[in-house]
N, C-alpha and C positions, 0 to 999 in steps of 0.2 A: 495496425492492430496491436496494441500493447497488451501483453499476455501475462505479466507477472507483477505482482505488487509485493512489497516487503512489509509486513505489518505491522478480551471481552467478546462476548457473543451477543449480538443485539437481540433483544426480545420483543421489540416493538415493530409495528408495520413500517415505521420510518426511522431512519437513523440519520443523524446530522451529516449532510453531504452524501448520503447513500442513495437517496431516491425512493422509489416505490418498491416495497417488498413483494416479489412475485412468487416465492416459494422457497423450500429448503431441501433441495435434492442432496442426499447423503449427509443431511444435517447442516449443510452450509447455506446461509441465506443468499438469495439471488436478488439483486436490486437493479432496477432500470432507472438510470439517471435522466433528469429532465432533458438533457441534450439529445437523448435518443429520439425523442419525438420530433425534434428539428431534422435529424437525419432521416427518420422514417418519412417525413413529409417531402424531403428533397429526393429520396429514392423513388417515392411514389410519382413525383412530378417527372423526373428524368425517365424512369422506366415506362411511364404512361406515354411520353413522347415517342419512345421507341415502338411501343405497341400500336400507336396510331399509324406508323409506317408499315408495320408488319401485318396487323389485323385491323384495318380501318373500319371494318363492319361492327366492331365492338362499340363504337361511339363513346359515350361517357362512362360506360361500364369498365372501360380500360383502367380507370383509376382505382376501382375496387380490386381488380386483378393486380394492379401495381402495389396496392397496399398489402395484399396477401403475400406478394413477393418480398416486400420489405420485412414483414413479420417472419416469413420463412427463412430469409437470409440471416436475420438475427437469431433465429432458432439454431441455425448452423453455427453461428458464432458461440452460442451458449454451449453447444456440444463440444466445440473446440476448448472452451474454458473448463468444462467438466472433465475433459481428459487430463488437464493439468491438475485439477482438484483431486481426482481419483488417484493419480500417481503420487501426489503430495501426501494424501491420507495413507496410502500404501507404505510410504516411507516414514510414517509417524510424524509428519509435519502438519501442524494445525493451519487451517485455512479460515481466515476471518470472514471473508465474503467474496462473492462474485458480483461484479458490477458491469452491466452493459451500458456503454456510453457512446460518445460522439463518433469515434473511429474504431469501434469494436468492443472488446471486453477486457477486464482485468480480473485475474484471480489473485487475491491478496493473501499470499502465503506468509505466515508470521515468522518463520524461522528459515535459516539458510540450510541448504543441503550439506550433509556431512562429508560427502566425497564428490570429486569431479564427475565420476561415473553417474551418480544419482542426479547430479545437476544436469548432465547431458540428457538423460532419459526424461527428466521432468520437463525440460524445454522442448524436446523433440516430439513428445506425444501429441501436442496441440496441432502442429502442422500435419503430422501423420494422420490424425483423425479428419482434418480438412481434406486431405488428399483422398482418404477413403470415402468421404461423403461425395466428393466430386466424382469418383468412380461409380458410386451407387446411383447418382443422378444420371450419369452417362448410360448405365445399363437400363435404367427406367426409361430413358429417352428412346431407346431402341424399340420399346414396346408401344409407343404412341405414334400417332400421325404427325408428321412435320407440318408446321404452319398452323397448328391448333393452339388453343390456350394452354393445355397441359404441356405440349411440346415446347412452347416458348418459355414457360415457367421452369421446366426441367433444364432446358438449355441455359437459362440465366443462372440457376442455382449451381449448375455444374461449373460454369465459367467463374462465378463469384467465389466459390469455394477453392477453386484452383488458384485464383488471384490471392485469396487470404493465405493459403499455404505458401505460395511463392514469396509474398511480401514478408511473411513472418520468418522465412528462412534466410532473409538478408542478414549478413554477419555483423550486426551492430546492436548494442543495447539501445533501447529496452526491448527489442524484438527477440523472439525465441532463438533466431539464428545467432544473435549476440550472446545469449546465454550459453548456446552450444559452443561458440568461439571461446567464451570465458572458461568453460569447462575444459576445453582442449589446452588452453594456455596454462590453466591451473594445474592440469595433469603434468604438463611438460616442466613447468617451473617449480611446482610444489607449493606455490603461494597463491591463495585465492585472490589476494589484492592485486597481484600482477595480472591475473586474468581479467579482473574487473576493469583495471586501467586500460588494458589493450582493447577490450570489447567496447568500453565507453567512448574512447577516442575514435574507434572505427565507426561507432554510431554517429558521432558528430560529423565525421567525414561523409557518412551516408546522408546525413541531413543536408549538407551542402550540395551533394550530388543530386538529391531529389529536388532541391530548390532551383538548381540551374538546369538539370537534365530533363525533368518532366515536361516543362514548357517546350524545350527544344525537340523532344521526341514527338510531341503532338504537332508541332509546327512542321516537322518533316514528314508527317503522315505515318511514322513508324508504329503508332498505336492503332492503326486501322482506319484512320480518316485521311482523306486526301487533303493536301495542304491548301488547295484552292477552295475547299468546302469550309474552311475555318474562317469565321467572321470575327469581328472585334469582341463580341460578347463571349464567344468560345475561348478566345485567347485570354481574356481577363479571368474567366472561370478557371481555366487550367492553371494560370499563374497563382490565383488565390488558393486553389486546392494544393498546389505544390508548396506554397508558403505555410499553410496549415499543417500539412504532413511533416515538413521540415522542422517546424517549431515543436511539434509533438515529439519527434525523434530526438532533437537536440535537448529539449527539457528532460525527457526520460533518461537520456544518457547522463546528464548532469546529476539527476536525482539518484541514479544507480551509483555514481561515484561517491556522493554524500552518504548514502546508506552503507556503502562498503567501509568508508572511513569511520562511520559511527560504530559498526560492528567490530572493527579492529580495535577501537579504543574502549569499548564497553568493559572489558576485563579490568581496566584501571579503576573502575568505580567499585570500591569495596566498602561495605557497611562499617567494618571495624576501623578502617582508616579515616572515614568521614564523620564518625560519631563524636559528639562532644561529651566530655566527662560531666557527670551529673552528681548532685548531692540529694539525698532523700530528705524531705521535710514533711511535717504534719500539715493537714489542711488548714488549721487555724494559725499557722505561723505567719507573722507579719512579713510583708514583702522585703522590708529593709533588713530584717534579721536573716531571712533566707538568702538574700544577696550577700550579706556579710559572711555567712558560712561558706557560700560558694567561692567567694574571693579568697578566703583563707585556705580552702582546699584546692585552689587553682582550677575550679570547675567553671563551666560556661552554661550549665543548664540545671533545671530544677525538676525533680520528680516528686509528686505527692504520694505519700504512703499512708496506710491505715495503721491501727495500733499494733498489728503484728508485723509491720514492716513490709507488707505487700504493696506493690505499686498500684495506684488506682487512677492516676491522671498525670498528664505532662503539662507543665506551666508553659504557656505560649510566649515566645519571644516578643511578638508584636504587642501582647498584652502588657508585658513589663515595660516596653518602650513607651506605651501610652499613659503610664502613671507618672505624674510629676514627682520629683525626688522628695519634696516636702510632704507629700501625701503617703509615701510608701510605708511609714511606720503604722498607719491606720488601715492599710489594705491587706487583707489576708490572701495568701496565695491561692486559696480555693476559688476566689472570684476571677482568677486569671487562668485557670487550668482547663484543659481539654480532657474530658473523661476518656479513659482508654476503652476503645471499642474493639470488637473482633477485627483483626487485621492490622491493628496499630502496634502490635508487638512484633518486632523484626529480629530475626536471628543475626547475630554478629558475624556469622559465616557467609552471609549472602554477598554476592557480587555480580557485576555485569548485568546481563539481560534478566536474570532471575531476580535481582534486586529491583530493577525498574518495574518488572511485572508485578511484584509484590506491592510496591508503592502505588502503581496505577490502580490496583484492585481496591484499595481503600484510600482515597485521596485525603490528605491531611497536611498540616504545616509542620508538625513534629511527630516523631515515632519513638517509642521506647525500644531500645536495642538491648537484647538479653543474650546471655550465654546459653549454651545447650542445657546447662543445669537449671536455668530459669533465673539465675542471678542477674541483677541489673548491671549492664555494661555502660549505658549512657543514653543520650538522646540524639537522634538523627534528624536534622533539619532539612526539609525539602529544598530550601534556599541553598544550603551547602552542597547538596547533590547537583543542583542546577549549575552552580558555579564550577564545580569540578568537571561536570560534563562539558561546559563551554570551553574550559581550559584544555581539556583533553582533545576536543575537536580542533582547537587552534594549533595544536602541535602537528608537524608534518607526518604523513604516513610513513611507516618504516618500509 
């Protein structure tokens, strides 16, 4: 169960890659990924087989009971994720969305915790809520007759929530236990990156252990089935499940490392350092003349201004490149300019994640960079930001 993502607020029933919008508890959209339906069908089939042995008198109705169990189980997973969400909102960390998917849920928290203590709490509340739910189902189980439909459902939900809590407490990213380990190492070392590296590599070791250990445990009967009862299909199923779980953990650990490196290098992206010097030109200025002025001034960008010298548009670099040199004396810069829309004026003081958030809010190829006084500083090209980002990510982490 992967419980934390690292991350706009969707306003439509569907979001690319998000799935089906089910609601907005605490203002956070909850999506059900298409893969959930596959898992729900699998749970229905497996739990239905168990019901056939425990309550054979149910007949075909057992699959309706099993489907109810699958939905209730994922309701418990949602409560687990909501615990992360409420804690994140309490710490003023924005949550993009919650997604229920193949092996559980993901709370996509857009910013990192400021302290290791908050990181630990944020990670621990999910498994804690799963343990609480397991206890609630145990207490409810005492009030019903054993061997009945309610008894079997409550027992199943009790055990499943206990498994969710135990699995998430394993000390390796991307699991909650990995985030708790990261917080501890961060606290001891004083470096969040050190904590991430330790927890990510522990997660990769955990993935290998799951891949090798889970089939061995089932073969020895340590998980509740006698070794002689295991057939070829069961062995293949267990091995496939172990491979899927191991792949999810390994991939999640790698993604956590990449996200940590990204955040470490984000401060290197500064609007002032990446901005191209620009010269102001009137809208009817021929492109050849505008480029001559830019070359004389040592500038690499053009800004269209009105009669009062106020910027109205930015000349697109791609537009300039698309005009043959022999035609440039007859092409006015206004025909190659992108009108400045709200959000295309960027402060020269922006840097890091704040800069990227500003650019994402208003996608464009070029932005006008201004001083706090409103004076033109230059033009920021999205291509320059991307190149700087790739170069920063290629440097080793400190």
